[in-house]
Every structure is written in structure tokens, then in C-alpha cells.
Backbone as a chain_set.jsonl record, in Angstrom:
{"seq": "MPIHNIQPLVALIAGILILVFPRLLNYVVALYLIIIGILGLTR", "coords": {"N": [[16.521, 2.131, 7.851], [14.172, 0.567, 9.81], [13.286, -2.936, 9.939], [10.563, -3.422, 10.303], [9.278, -1.355, 9.051], [9.297, -1.816, 6.372], [7.301, -3.493, 5.243], [4.799, -1.957, 5.428], [5.557, 0.121, 3.689], [5.945, -1.233, 1.254], [3.315, -2.091, 0.911], [2.044, 0.37, 0.559], [3.241, 1.327, -1.818], [2.452, -0.741, -3.559], [-0.3, -0.378, -3.482], [-0.566, 2.164, -4.665], [0.426, 1.606, -7.243], [-1.528, -0.2, -8.103], [-3.722, 1.51, -8.212], [-2.896, 3.145, -10.304], [-2.724, 1.319, -12.363], [-5.449, -0.065, -12.851], [-6.341, -2.458, -13.859], [-4.936, -4.511, -12.75], [-5.887, -5.199, -10.163], [-8.854, -4.645, -8.117], [-10.305, -1.429, -7.09], [-10.929, -1.42, -4.402], [-9.121, -3.14, -3.113], [-6.79, -1.735, -3.642], [-7.185, 0.692, -2.213], [-7.311, -0.361, 0.366], [-4.68, -1.359, 0.701], [-3.21, 1.049, 0.556], [-4.192, 2.436, 2.793], [-3.388, 0.682, 4.879], [-0.643, 0.88, 4.516], [-0.138, 3.642, 5.056], [-1.028, 3.821, 7.72], [0.757, 2.053, 8.904], [3.223, 3.348, 8.492], [2.945, 5.631, 10.023], [2.916, 4.836, 12.635]], "CA": [[15.075, 1.877, 7.98], [13.909, -0.695, 10.528], [12.638, -3.96, 9.11], [9.106, -3.38, 10.43], [8.746, -0.297, 8.202], [9.355, -2.202, 4.96], [6.011, -4.028, 4.805], [3.844, -0.875, 5.099], [6.026, 0.851, 2.514], [5.614, -2.063, 0.096], [1.862, -2.052, 0.74], [1.703, 1.685, 0.024], [3.664, 1.357, -3.231], [1.583, -1.655, -4.303], [-1.604, 0.268, -3.603], [-0.468, 3.233, -5.665], [0.553, 0.975, -8.553], [-2.825, -0.766, -8.486], [-4.581, 2.623, -8.62], [-2.437, 3.623, -11.61], [-3.056, 0.261, -13.321], [-6.575, -0.721, -12.186], [-6.61, -3.791, -14.386], [-4.258, -5.516, -11.924], [-6.841, -5.58, -9.111], [-9.895, -3.615, -8.045], [-9.987, -0.246, -6.293], [-11.083, -1.71, -2.974], [-7.849, -3.687, -2.645], [-5.812, -0.647, -3.702], [-7.412, 1.58, -1.081], [-6.93, -1.1, 1.571], [-3.215, -1.371, 0.79], [-2.746, 2.402, 0.843], [-4.529, 2.74, 4.185], [-2.497, -0.116, 5.726], [0.69, 1.453, 4.379], [-0.076, 4.915, 5.767], [-1.128, 3.545, 9.152], [2.008, 1.422, 9.337], [4.32, 4.318, 8.494], [2.725, 6.668, 11.023], [2.986, 4.278, 13.984]], "C": [[14.874, 0.54, 8.694], [13.101, -1.658, 9.672], [11.119, -3.881, 9.185], [8.487, -2.26, 9.6], [8.708, -0.686, 6.727], [7.999, -2.684, 4.462], [4.987, -2.934, 4.524], [4.26, -0.08, 3.868], [5.716, 0.077, 1.239], [4.114, -2.044, -0.165], [1.429, -0.727, 0.12], [2.055, 1.775, -1.461], [2.766, 0.456, -4.075], [0.207, -1.035, -4.505], [-1.617, 1.362, -4.652], [-0.372, 2.647, -7.071], [-0.768, 0.403, -9.029], [-3.793, 0.347, -8.886], [-4.192, 3.144, -9.997], [-2.817, 2.618, -12.702], [-4.207, -0.578, -12.76], [-6.905, -2.11, -12.716], [-5.96, -4.877, -13.544], [-5.193, -6.061, -10.853], [-7.902, -4.498, -9.05], [-9.517, -2.507, -7.081], [-10.099, -0.496, -4.793], [-9.776, -2.231, -2.4], [-6.786, -2.592, -2.637], [-5.97, 0.294, -2.517], [-7.03, 0.912, 0.228], [-5.412, -1.079, 1.751], [-2.668, 0.005, 1.141], [-3.017, 2.763, 2.296], [-3.617, 1.979, 5.138], [-1.092, 0.465, 5.688], [0.847, 2.753, 5.161], [-0.126, 4.694, 7.275], [0.167, 2.932, 9.683], [3.166, 2.394, 9.42], [4.173, 5.367, 9.584], [2.751, 6.134, 12.451], [4.337, 4.49, 14.601]], "O": [[15.353, -0.495, 8.231], [12.336, -1.25, 8.798], [10.444, -4.24, 8.22], [7.264, -2.221, 9.459], [8.143, 0.045, 5.914], [7.586, -2.317, 3.361], [4.35, -2.967, 3.472], [3.409, 0.347, 3.088], [5.273, 0.662, 0.251], [3.681, -1.989, -1.316], [0.551, -0.699, -0.742], [1.251, 2.247, -2.264], [2.362, 0.834, -5.175], [-0.381, -1.156, -5.579], [-2.562, 1.477, -5.433], [-1.021, 3.142, -7.992], [-1.103, 0.5, -10.21], [-4.599, 0.162, -9.797], [-5.058, 3.541, -10.776], [-3.181, 3.001, -13.814], [-3.98, -1.676, -12.249], [-7.662, -2.853, -12.091], [-6.37, -6.036, -13.605], [-5.274, -7.275, -10.666], [-7.87, -3.544, -9.827], [-8.538, -2.62, -6.343], [-9.421, 0.162, -4.004], [-9.363, -1.811, -1.319], [-5.968, -2.532, -1.719], [-4.979, 0.654, -1.881], [-6.477, 1.565, 1.113], [-4.922, -0.807, 2.847], [-1.746, 0.11, 1.949], [-2.155, 3.339, 2.96], [-3.12, 2.557, 6.104], [-0.421, 0.534, 6.718], [1.849, 2.947, 5.85], [0.639, 5.303, 8.022], [0.612, 3.259, 10.783], [4.004, 2.287, 10.314], [5.17, 5.938, 10.027], [2.62, 6.915, 13.394], [4.568, 4.079, 15.739]]}, "num_chains": 1, "name": "protein.A"}
């Protein structure tokens, strides 16, 4: 896995974790991380 694919993957996982545990942050941040992660992986 190239190094530039790690950051979007981490963002995607962090977003999913925040959605599962919403007390960590709010849903807006979770959705932002998931979108950034998906966009990064599909480039």
C-alpha cells in the first residue's frame, strides 16, 4: 500500500469509529472524515 493511501484509510476508520461512538465527536466531523477517506481511496 503506497504511503499516500494511509491517511485516507485512517480518516475513514476514524470517521466510522466516531459514528459508532458519537460521544467522541459530533456527526459532522464523522461524516467529513468518511467523505475525505472515500475520496482519497478512489483517487
